[in-house]
Backbone bond lengths (Angstrom), bond angles and torsions (degrees), N, CA, C in turn:
res aa  C-N    CA-C-N  psi(-1)  N-CA   C-N-CA  omega(-1)  CA-C   N-CA-C  phi
1 X - - - 1.464 - - 1.524 111.37 -
2 X 1.369 114.13 -38.33 1.460 117.31 -179.93 1.522 110.30 -63.61
3 X 1.334 117.05 -39.04 1.472 120.88 179.66 1.528 110.28 -63.29
4 X 1.341 116.56 -42.82 1.464 120.87 -179.93 1.530 110.08 -63.23
5 X 1.363 115.80 -41.52 1.459 120.41 179.79 1.524 111.20 -62.77
6 X 1.330 117.03 -42.69 1.463 121.41 178.77 1.516 111.05 -63.29
7 X 1.344 116.04 -42.34 1.464 119.97 179.77 1.531 111.46 -63.48
8 X 1.340 116.03 -40.26 1.460 120.11 178.23 1.526 111.23 -64.02
9 X 1.331 116.72 -41.17 1.465 120.44 178.09 1.523 111.64 -62.83
10 X 1.351 115.57 -41.22 1.461 119.66 179.18 1.528 110.76 -64.54
11 X 1.341 116.20 -39.74 1.461 120.03 179.05 1.520 111.40 -63.39
12 X 1.341 116.34 -42.63 1.459 120.09 178.19 1.521 111.62 -63.89
13 X 1.308 117.08 -38.62 1.469 120.54 178.94 1.515 110.92 -64.63
14 X 1.329 116.29 -41.72 1.462 120.31 -178.92 1.510 111.70 -66.46
15 X 1.345 116.15 -43.71 1.460 119.10 -178.13 1.520 111.20 -72.51
16 X 1.330 117.23 -22.94 1.462 119.99 -179.82 1.503 113.56 -86.42
17 X 1.323 117.56 -10.69 1.461 119.90 -178.11 1.528 110.24 -68.87
18 X 1.322 115.97 142.87 1.465 121.79 175.87 1.514 107.73 -103.95
19 X 1.322 117.11 108.87 1.462 120.46 -179.89 1.517 111.71 -91.47
20 X 1.370 116.28 9.72 1.458 119.39 177.22 1.500 113.85 88.58
21 X 1.342 118.40 0.25 1.456 118.93 -176.31 1.513 112.92 -104.40
22 X 1.337 119.55 -16.66 1.468 123.02 179.01 1.522 110.45 44.27
23 X 1.349 116.76 59.92 1.461 121.48 -166.92 1.518 115.21 -68.28
24 X 1.326 117.79 -0.39 1.458 118.68 177.95 1.528 111.16 -90.47
25 X 1.327 119.61 -1.68 1.450 122.67 -173.37 1.526 112.20 -107.20
26 X 1.332 114.40 157.71 1.459 121.31 -175.43 1.524 112.97 -65.95
27 X 1.332 116.98 -46.58 1.460 121.52 -171.60 1.520 108.71 -143.55
28 X 1.319 117.27 124.49 1.464 119.53 178.68 1.519 110.67 -144.68
29 X 1.328 114.16 153.99 1.459 121.75 179.79 1.517 109.32 -128.47
30 X 1.323 116.29 149.10 1.455 122.30 166.40 1.521 106.85 -129.22
31 X 1.324 115.77 121.47 1.460 120.91 -174.24 1.515 109.28 -113.60
32 X 1.316 115.91 126.94 1.466 121.62 177.22 1.517 109.25 -130.01
33 X 1.344 115.04 164.34 1.462 118.35 173.75 1.525 109.39 -88.25
34 X 1.322 116.42 -174.16 1.464 120.30 -175.90 1.523 111.97 -64.45
35 X 1.340 116.78 -21.66 1.470 120.71 179.43 1.527 111.93 -90.68
36 X 1.333 117.57 0.98 1.463 120.79 178.94 1.519 114.20 87.55
37 X 1.330 118.06 8.61 1.461 121.74 179.16 1.527 109.98 -88.40
38 X 1.346 117.66 142.16 1.466 119.58 -178.30 1.522 112.46 -64.24
39 X 1.336 115.26 143.64 1.459 122.27 177.64 1.524 107.29 -113.72
40 X 1.323 117.37 125.25 1.465 121.85 -176.05 1.517 110.91 -113.93
41 X 1.343 115.73 167.76 1.458 122.20 172.41 1.512 115.53 79.81
42 X 1.335 118.20 4.56 1.460 120.17 -179.95 1.525 110.32 -81.33
43 X 1.303 116.54 138.10 1.462 121.84 175.89 1.527 108.99 -79.01
44 X 1.350 117.12 139.72 1.462 122.68 -178.84 1.527 109.34 -110.19
45 X 1.332 116.08 124.15 1.462 121.81 173.64 1.523 108.47 -123.72
46 X 1.337 116.71 145.32 1.467 120.55 -178.70 1.518 110.19 -139.25
47 X 1.335 115.54 160.26 1.461 122.61 169.04 1.518 108.77 -160.12
48 X 1.332 116.14 155.88 1.457 121.18 171.90 1.520 109.69 -76.70
49 X 1.316 116.07 148.06 1.451 119.96 167.05 1.526 108.15 -85.91
50 X 1.324 117.04 158.64 1.452 121.66 174.73 1.517 108.72 -105.56
51 X 1.343 115.92 140.13 1.454 120.00 -173.43 1.521 112.31 -63.81
52 X 1.353 117.40 -25.22 1.463 119.29 -179.68 1.521 112.36 -104.50
53 X 1.352 116.44 9.36 1.452 120.05 173.54 1.517 115.62 76.44
54 X 1.335 118.89 13.78 1.466 119.12 -179.50 1.512 109.77 -70.37
55 X 1.317 115.60 156.82 1.463 120.43 -177.47 1.524 109.20 -151.60
56 X 1.309 116.36 131.74 1.457 121.19 179.05 1.524 109.94 -131.46
57 X 1.329 115.58 145.93 1.453 120.83 167.14 1.522 105.32 -132.27
58 X 1.306 116.74 100.78 1.461 122.56 -172.09 1.522 108.50 -138.08
59 X 1.348 118.91 128.82 1.453 119.63 -173.26 1.525 115.42 -78.52
60 X 1.323 118.82 -6.72 1.455 119.73 -174.70 1.522 111.03 -160.23
61 X 1.320 115.32 169.12 1.461 120.55 174.06 1.516 108.23 -140.62
62 X 1.322 116.70 157.82 1.457 122.43 -174.81 1.528 109.65 -120.91
63 X 1.332 116.73 134.49 1.457 123.06 176.75 1.525 107.34 -114.72
64 X 1.323 116.93 126.18 1.454 121.80 -178.99 1.521 110.65 -113.82
65 X 1.332 115.67 150.62 1.463 120.11 176.28 1.523 109.48 -157.68
66 X 1.330 115.70 162.15 1.456 122.75 179.85 1.526 109.90 -126.25
67 X 1.334 115.27 145.10 1.460 121.72 178.21 1.521 109.35 -119.94
68 X 1.314 116.13 136.20 1.464 121.64 179.41 1.528 111.46 -77.93
69 X 1.324 117.13 -29.31 1.452 122.12 -179.81 1.522 109.06 -152.89
70 X 1.314 115.96 168.08 1.461 120.38 177.80 1.527 109.56 -55.22
71 X 1.336 116.43 128.50 1.467 121.34 -172.94 1.519 109.64 -144.92
72 X 1.325 114.84 156.08 1.456 119.05 166.09 1.525 106.89 -85.58
73 X 1.325 116.55 124.67 1.457 122.10 -171.88 1.526 110.76 -114.41
74 X 1.312 115.78 131.67 1.463 122.34 169.21 1.520 107.96 -117.79
75 X 1.307 116.94 125.18 1.461 122.14 175.45 1.524 106.84 -122.30
76 X 1.328 115.73 106.78 1.460 122.09 -171.75 1.524 110.60 -119.62
77 X 1.334 115.27 149.73 1.466 121.65 178.40 1.527 108.89 -113.37
78 X 1.334 115.66 134.64 1.455 122.83 -178.12 1.524 109.34 -122.53
79 X 1.343 116.40 147.23 1.457 119.36 172.36 1.526 109.69 -82.56
80 X 1.323 116.59 -176.05 1.461 119.93 -175.02 1.518 113.15 -75.54
81 X 1.330 117.44 -5.65 1.462 121.32 169.69 1.527 111.04 -90.41
82 X 1.337 116.02 5.61 1.458 123.52 -177.52 1.527 111.75 64.35
83 X 1.328 116.70 31.21 1.458 122.54 174.78 1.527 108.89 -97.55
84 X 1.319 117.46 130.73 1.462 120.17 179.22 1.526 109.74 -68.22
85 X 1.342 116.28 127.77 1.458 121.09 -177.84 1.523 112.68 -117.77
86 X 1.331 117.58 -13.06 1.465 119.41 179.38 1.525 109.29 -164.13
87 X 1.329 115.26 141.17 1.460 121.79 173.60 1.523 107.54 -111.29
88 X 1.330 117.13 119.16 1.457 121.26 -179.26 1.525 112.12 -89.07
89 X 1.330 116.52 -37.16 1.465 120.90 -179.58 1.520 108.63 -140.47
90 X 1.323 115.55 136.35 1.462 122.69 169.97 1.521 105.88 -147.82
91 X 1.359 115.74 80.77 1.448 119.33 -169.28 1.525 109.45 -161.07
92 X 1.311 116.33 165.19 1.467 122.13 174.70 1.524 108.71 -91.06
93 X 1.350 116.08 125.31 1.456 122.01 -177.86 1.521 109.83 -122.85
94 X 1.327 115.92 151.43 1.447 121.31 178.28 1.524 110.88 -79.18
95 X 1.342 116.04 163.85 1.459 120.94 177.11 1.522 110.06 -61.69
96 X 1.314 116.73 147.93 1.452 121.35 178.46 1.511 112.16 134.50
97 X 1.318 115.25 -167.79 1.462 122.43 -178.02 1.528 109.43 -94.09
98 X 1.306 115.87 137.44 1.464 121.51 -178.60 1.527 109.32 -135.05
99 X 1.329 115.45 159.66 1.460 120.99 176.75 1.517 109.83 -146.25
100 X 1.321 115.75 147.38 1.457 122.35 176.42 1.518 107.91 -126.62
101 X 1.318 115.91 131.33 1.462 121.13 175.87 1.521 108.59 -98.78
102 X 1.318 116.84 123.95 1.462 122.12 179.69 1.515 109.67 -106.82
103 X 1.324 116.10 124.36 1.467 122.47 176.56 1.521 107.70 -129.64
104 X 1.319 116.60 128.92 1.455 120.86 -178.59 1.524 110.42 -109.97
105 X 1.330 115.75 153.32 1.454 119.69 174.23 1.525 109.96 -128.61
106 X 1.319 116.32 179.52 1.458 122.18 -172.63 1.521 112.57 -59.10
107 X 1.326 117.38 -34.94 1.459 120.92 -175.11 1.522 113.71 -92.50
108 X 1.319 117.14 2.87 1.456 119.97 -179.53 1.527 109.59 -72.59
109 X 1.330 118.77 125.41 1.472 120.32 -176.70 1.523 113.91 -65.16
110 X 1.318 117.36 -14.48 1.464 119.38 178.49 1.528 110.81 -67.90
111 X 1.333 117.32 -25.79 1.460 121.80 -175.69 1.525 110.87 -84.83
112 X 1.340 116.03 114.06 1.466 120.96 178.72 1.513 111.80 -88.23
113 X 1.339 117.41 -1.04 1.459 120.97 -172.81 1.514 109.58 89.16
114 X 1.309 116.12 148.52 1.455 118.72 -179.45 1.516 111.85 69.16
115 X 1.325 115.99 -155.16 1.456 122.73 179.59 1.525 109.41 -84.28
116 X 1.324 116.61 131.58 1.467 121.46 -179.85 1.514 110.74 -122.69
117 X 1.332 117.22 144.90 1.459 122.28 168.14 1.523 107.87 -120.62
118 X 1.325 115.35 132.52 1.460 122.06 -178.58 1.528 110.09 -122.90
119 X 1.320 114.78 156.61 1.459 120.99 169.53 1.523 107.54 -106.58
120 X 1.337 116.39 131.61 1.459 118.44 173.59 1.521 108.92 -115.21
121 X 1.341 115.89 137.01 1.457 122.68 -173.87 1.516 110.35 -124.49
122 X 1.331 115.26 127.66 1.458 121.68 175.66 1.524 108.72 -103.74
123 X 1.318 116.93 126.44 1.462 122.43 175.89 1.521 108.91 -124.13
124 X 1.326 115.79 124.11 1.456 121.74 179.31 1.528 108.64 -115.09
125 X 1.339 116.73 126.15 1.462 121.13 -177.44 1.526 111.18 -130.30
126 X 1.315 114.30 166.39 1.460 121.72 175.34 1.534 108.78 -64.01
127 X 1.342 119.02 125.35 1.473 120.07 -178.93 1.525 113.54 -60.05
128 X 1.334 116.44 -22.56 1.460 120.62 -179.09 1.518 112.93 -94.46
129 X 1.347 116.09 -12.45 1.465 119.74 -175.87 1.526 109.04 -151.93
130 X 1.304 117.12 102.02 1.471 121.41 -174.66 1.525 113.05 -66.68
131 X 1.334 117.77 -15.79 1.467 120.31 178.83 1.525 111.85 -82.46
132 X 1.335 116.51 -11.84 1.466 121.45 179.44 1.523 108.70 -91.81
133 X 1.327 116.46 94.59 1.469 122.30 -174.71 1.521 109.77 -87.62
134 X 1.333 116.23 120.00 1.457 121.47 177.31 1.532 111.28 -80.21
135 X 1.341 116.37 -40.17 1.466 120.03 -171.07 1.519 109.45 -162.01
136 X 1.333 116.11 143.48 1.465 121.14 173.07 1.525 108.98 -150.39
137 X 1.339 116.09 134.84 1.464 120.68 179.01 1.522 108.56 -154.75
138 X 1.338 115.90 156.34 1.467 121.77 -179.39 1.520 109.91 -135.57
139 X 1.324 115.60 150.20 1.464 122.16 173.28 1.529 107.94 -143.47
140 X 1.343 115.13 165.32 1.458 120.74 177.71 1.522 110.28 -105.41
141 X 1.335 115.62 148.24 1.454 120.57 173.81 1.529 108.97 -136.44
142 X 1.315 115.11 153.83 1.463 121.05 -174.80 1.525 110.30 -118.71
143 X 1.326 116.26 133.48 1.460 122.31 173.43 1.525 107.96 -106.13
144 X 1.324 116.27 108.12 1.461 122.11 -179.26 1.527 108.53 -100.67
145 X 1.327 116.42 101.65 1.461 121.03 -174.36 1.521 110.88 -91.96
146 X 1.318 115.95 129.66 1.460 120.69 176.45 1.524 110.66 -66.95
147 X 1.326 116.95 145.32 1.464 120.56 175.02 1.525 111.55 -66.37
148 X 1.319 117.55 -17.94 1.458 121.19 177.05 1.524 111.82 -75.44
149 X 1.326 117.55 -9.06 1.451 121.88 -177.22 1.524 111.21 -102.87
150 X 1.335 116.64 143.33 1.463 120.66 176.89 1.527 111.95 -66.19
151 X 1.341 117.66 -14.42 1.458 120.69 177.70 1.525 112.27 -63.30
152 X 1.327 117.37 -21.12 1.463 121.06 179.60 1.528 112.55 -88.13
153 X 1.333 117.03 1.27 1.467 121.97 -176.82 1.527 110.55 -73.86
154 X 1.341 116.79 132.61 1.468 120.51 178.41 1.524 112.92 -121.48
155 X 1.326 119.45 -4.54 1.458 119.82 177.91 1.517 113.04 157.55
156 X 1.353 114.85 -166.23 1.461 122.15 -174.81 1.527 109.48 -134.33
157 X 1.320 116.98 140.94 1.465 122.59 176.04 1.526 109.61 -64.93
158 X 1.343 117.29 132.73 1.468 120.20 -175.56 1.528 111.84 -81.79
159 X 1.330 116.01 -176.15 1.463 121.86 -174.08 1.523 113.09 -65.70
160 X 1.334 117.78 -18.96 1.465 122.08 178.18 1.523 112.19 -94.28
161 X 1.329 116.64 4.78 1.459 120.12 -177.81 1.519 112.89 80.31
162 X 1.347 117.19 18.01 1.462 121.44 -175.60 1.523 111.46 -111.53
163 X 1.324 114.76 152.27 1.458 121.30 174.29 1.519 108.04 -145.08
164 X 1.340 116.75 132.63 1.464 122.22 -178.61 1.521 108.25 -128.11
165 X 1.329 116.12 135.01 1.464 121.44 -176.70 1.527 107.81 -145.45
166 X 1.350 116.77 131.90 1.464 118.32 -174.48 1.525 113.89 -132.11
167 X 1.337 117.63 22.77 1.465 120.69 178.10 1.525 109.65 -88.36
168 X 1.314 116.14 103.73 1.464 121.48 -176.21 1.526 112.24 -63.92
169 X 1.340 117.35 -24.99 1.463 120.34 -178.93 1.531 112.21 -63.24
170 X 1.326 118.04 -21.69 1.462 120.97 177.90 1.518 112.29 -78.38
171 X 1.330 117.06 -4.37 1.468 122.43 -179.33 1.531 108.91 -127.57
172 X 1.344 117.78 66.40 1.470 120.43 -171.64 1.521 114.28 -64.05
173 X 1.338 118.07 -18.88 1.471 118.65 178.63 1.516 111.43 -63.72
174 X 1.326 118.34 -21.32 1.459 121.25 178.93 1.523 111.29 -74.88
175 X 1.336 117.47 -9.34 1.460 122.50 175.29 1.531 110.97 -98.50
176 X 1.315 117.83 11.42 1.467 121.09 -170.31 1.517 114.00 -58.98
177 X 1.328 118.09 -25.40 1.458 118.87 -179.49 1.519 111.48 -59.11
178 X 1.323 116.37 -30.31 1.456 119.54 -179.87 1.515 113.61 -101.73
179 X 1.358 117.71 -3.00 1.456 120.73 -174.89 1.520 113.21 -114.07
180 X 1.327 116.60 -54.83 1.458 119.85 -178.45 1.515 111.87 67.62
181 X 1.346 116.40 -149.38 1.454 121.10 -179.32 1.521 111.03 -70.23
182 X 1.329 114.68 146.28 1.455 121.46 178.60 1.532 109.16 -115.85
183 X 1.344 117.58 145.45 1.468 119.58 -179.78 1.517 111.33 -70.65
184 X 1.309 116.46 140.06 1.460 123.58 -179.31 1.526 109.26 -105.40
185 X 1.335 116.29 119.44 1.458 122.07 178.55 1.516 109.38 -122.60
186 X 1.342 116.10 139.78 1.458 119.13 179.40 1.522 110.17 -84.24
187 X 1.334 116.47 -175.99 1.463 121.23 -174.60 1.525 112.96 -69.02
188 X 1.343 117.31 -12.88 1.459 121.14 177.80 1.525 112.71 -99.06
189 X 1.330 116.91 3.51 1.450 120.59 -179.62 1.513 113.96 84.22
190 X 1.328 117.48 13.05 1.472 121.08 -179.75 1.522 110.00 -87.09
191 X 1.329 116.46 135.23 1.462 121.40 -179.71 1.523 109.97 -71.40
192 X 1.345 116.29 130.18 1.465 121.45 -175.11 1.522 112.27 -121.97
193 X 1.318 117.99 16.25 1.461 120.25 -178.40 1.521 110.90 108.89
194 X 1.313 116.51 -141.41 1.461 120.47 -178.75 1.523 110.15 -142.91
195 X 1.336 115.63 167.10 1.459 120.65 178.02 1.520 108.73 -140.81
196 X 1.326 115.36 158.43 1.460 122.44 178.24 1.526 108.61 -134.80
197 X 1.310 116.61 137.41 1.461 119.92 174.99 1.523 109.70 -72.89
198 X 1.318 116.99 139.81 1.454 120.84 178.53 1.526 110.08 -88.81
199 X 1.331 116.41 178.57 1.463 121.93 177.41 1.520 112.36 -87.55
200 X 1.325 117.25 5.60 1.464 121.08 -177.87 1.525 110.76 -94.43
201 X 1.326 115.44 138.33 1.458 122.49 175.55 1.524 108.33 -114.15
202 X 1.322 115.89 129.34 1.462 120.95 174.45 1.517 108.43 -93.28
203 X 1.316 116.94 130.18 1.464 123.34 -179.00 1.526 108.69 -119.33
204 X 1.320 116.23 132.23 1.458 120.93 172.33 1.522 108.53 -119.39
205 X 1.330 116.21 127.38 1.461 122.52 172.74 1.524 107.97 -104.88
206 X 1.330 116.30 132.39 1.459 121.14 -175.96 1.525 109.45 -128.94
207 X 1.327 116.06 133.34 1.458 121.39 170.06 1.530 107.25 -88.36
208 X 1.354 118.45 107.00 1.470 120.08 -174.75 1.528 113.59 -66.87
209 X 1.332 117.57 -15.96 1.460 120.59 -179.60 1.519 112.34 -83.80
210 X 1.333 116.22 -30.50 1.468 119.97 -175.64 1.522 113.64 -116.40
211 X 1.360 117.01 -8.89 1.468 122.89 -175.81 1.526 112.34 64.68
212 X 1.316 117.15 19.41 1.464 120.24 173.49 1.533 108.82 -81.69
213 X 1.327 115.70 150.22 1.453 118.75 -178.45 1.528 110.67 -147.88
214 X 1.336 113.92 162.28 1.462 121.34 171.20 1.524 108.39 -138.48
215 X 1.337 116.34 143.89 1.458 122.95 177.27 1.523 110.38 -107.81
216 X 1.331 116.15 142.62 1.457 122.21 176.75 1.536 108.10 -137.59
217 X 1.319 117.02 149.90 1.466 122.52 172.38 1.520 108.12 -124.95
218 X 1.337 116.41 125.30 1.460 121.17 -176.96 1.525 109.50 -128.04
219 X 1.320 116.02 157.45 1.459 122.21 176.27 1.520 109.38 -90.21
220 X 1.332 116.15 131.70 1.469 121.41 177.52 1.528 107.08 -136.76
221 X 1.328 116.81 90.83 1.461 120.71 -171.24 1.517 113.94 -111.23
222 X 1.345 118.02 14.37 1.461 119.61 177.70 1.518 109.55 -151.77
223 X 1.323 116.97 162.92 1.459 121.87 -177.17 1.521 112.26 -96.70
224 X 1.343 117.09 11.11 1.460 120.63 171.16 1.522 108.60 -84.03
225 X 1.322 116.05 -170.26 1.455 119.34 -176.42 1.524 111.66 -64.06
226 X 1.326 115.86 131.92 1.466 122.62 176.98 1.523 107.57 -126.09
227 X 1.337 116.15 109.54 1.460 121.12 -178.64 1.527 109.33 -114.83
228 X 1.337 115.95 139.90 1.455 121.40 -177.90 1.528 109.28 -132.95
229 X 1.328 116.09 128.94 1.463 122.95 174.79 1.524 107.82 -96.30
230 X 1.319 116.18 117.95 1.459 121.67 -176.81 1.523 109.72 -117.26
231 X 1.336 115.74 145.37 1.462 121.54 -179.72 1.523 109.22 -110.73
232 X 1.333 115.81 121.97 1.459 122.17 177.23 1.518 108.04 -85.33
233 X 1.331 116.24 103.24 1.467 120.56 -174.09 1.518 109.11 -151.95
234 X 1.323 116.38 129.13 1.461 123.48 177.00 1.534 112.25 54.80
235 X 1.341 118.50 57.10 1.468 120.92 -179.96 1.520 112.17 -70.90
236 X 1.343 115.17 163.90 1.455 122.09 177.35 1.523 109.20 -104.48
237 X 1.348 115.33 171.87 1.465 120.38 177.62 1.526 108.38 -85.33
238 X 1.324 116.43 134.87 1.459 122.82 -174.19 1.523 111.86 -61.37
239 X 1.329 115.10 137.75 1.458 121.04 173.32 1.524 109.22 -70.02
240 X 1.316 116.65 166.79 1.469 120.25 -179.78 1.523 110.21 -63.96
241 X 1.334 115.81 141.67 1.460 122.52 -178.23 1.522 109.66 -80.25
242 X 1.337 116.67 133.65 1.463 120.62 -180.00 1.518 111.58 -97.72
243 X 1.336 117.43 13.59 1.462 120.10 -177.01 1.524 111.80 -66.67
244 X 1.327 116.76 -35.15 1.467 120.55 -173.03 1.522 111.40 -78.03
245 X 1.338 116.34 57.89 1.454 121.56 175.91 1.522 108.75 -91.06
246 X 1.317 116.82 147.40 1.457 120.34 -178.23 1.525 110.05 -62.01
247 X 1.320 115.98 125.71 1.461 121.71 -177.23 1.521 110.43 -88.82
248 X 1.329 115.84 133.94 1.443 120.69 176.01 1.519 108.95 -114.40
249 X 1.329 117.49 141.48 1.465 119.25 179.71 1.520 111.65 -71.59
250 X 1.326 115.72 152.79 1.452 120.04 172.33 1.526 107.35 -67.26
251 X 1.306 117.17 130.32 1.456 119.87 -176.73 1.518 110.53 -145.04
252 X 1.317 116.34 156.93 1.455 122.83 178.40 1.519 108.09 -110.99
253 X 1.314 116.99 132.92 1.459 122.06 -175.45 1.528 110.18 -123.31
254 X 1.329 116.78 144.54 1.453 121.64 172.90 1.502 108.70 -112.01
255 X 1.329 116.31 151.20 1.450 120.20 172.73 1.528 109.66 -61.11
256 X 1.337 116.55 147.39 1.451 120.85 -178.32 1.529 111.74 -65.26
257 X 1.331 116.75 -33.12 1.458 121.26 -178.66 1.521 109.91 -88.42
258 X 1.341 116.21 101.37 1.459 120.15 -177.65 1.522 112.47 -67.73
259 X 1.330 117.60 -17.82 1.465 120.60 -179.93 1.523 112.57 -81.24
260 X 1.309 115.46 -11.86 1.465 119.87 -177.96 1.523 109.19 -85.84
261 X 1.317 116.65 74.66 1.455 122.08 -179.94 1.524 109.10 -94.03
262 X 1.327 119.40 126.59 1.464 121.34 -171.38 1.517 114.92 -68.08
263 X 1.331 118.75 -27.33 1.454 119.46 -179.71 1.510 113.92 78.10
264 X 1.327 117.45 17.93 1.456 121.11 177.55 1.522 109.00 -160.36
265 X 1.357 115.20 167.75 1.463 120.79 172.51 1.520 108.05 -100.57
266 X 1.326 115.46 141.93 1.468 119.13 -175.79 1.521 109.42 -161.17
267 X 1.332 116.27 137.33 1.462 122.92 175.10 1.512 108.34 -118.89
268 X 1.326 116.90 122.66 1.458 120.77 -177.27 1.515 112.99 -92.31
269 X 1.339 115.34 162.91 1.454 120.86 173.59 1.513 108.91 -73.12
270 X 1.335 116.65 138.40 1.466 118.92 177.69 1.530 110.24 -63.27
271 X 1.319 116.00 152.89 1.474 119.66 176.95 1.528 108.98 -142.63
272 X 1.340 118.88 141.62 1.475 123.72 -8.12 1.513 111.37 -69.18
273 X 1.300 115.62 154.29 1.465 122.67 174.96 1.524 107.10 -135.11
274 X 1.341 118.15 112.66 1.467 128.28 4.29 1.522 112.19 -74.64
275 X 1.352 114.80 159.66 1.448 119.40 175.58 1.515 109.88 -112.75
276 X 1.332 115.83 168.16 1.460 125.39 -166.19 1.505 108.67 67.33
């Protein structure tokens, strides 16, 4: 019995040890200097790479739609868990062409950090009877955040040189089985083909006191634990931050010509896509 008790104690000690990898979590980092000592206080920013190398820095995106008749309209945004994260419109609108400009900031709960993909759903119903649905459609849009922007920030390295992050929405490529290729639209709404997120994650570590930074690219091809050991050595001086872009309010617009009624319901792809 004593031998069994000792073995059980040893097993508990082994399983309780922290080897710095926190293997139960989705994404973790351990940062040390060239001498192997932990480095703390560094800001962590991430983004997905794109398989075709496209890159955008755009402060907003536009969603367009058409109504066949006066309707109560709901335009809602959902994350990849199908949880509603933002309501853009909940109002009665007249027939015609409409547009909504979406601009996000650092404190907006829709932003999970890094690259995000959202589903937006338009529902049009009878203004007198919400159960009478005229039209409903959904599309996906991608927010590609530059590492130069604070919007890509997901946290700070702790006093032990460790960082743990488990929000799967910040890694939309892991949802690719249900997403696949996404349509690529330029800033004028012109279709430019398609894009696919790669399995590579770009990581930027920043010292907020000195503005020094280092860039890393790592492979993240599964939704199990992904741990990366990074060495803080010979950093560069941070490039200018693009966060301070002029913010525009979300707004709904009608075409100037009220007689130009489309005669159908339609939900367009946001443009540019990806945005930011």
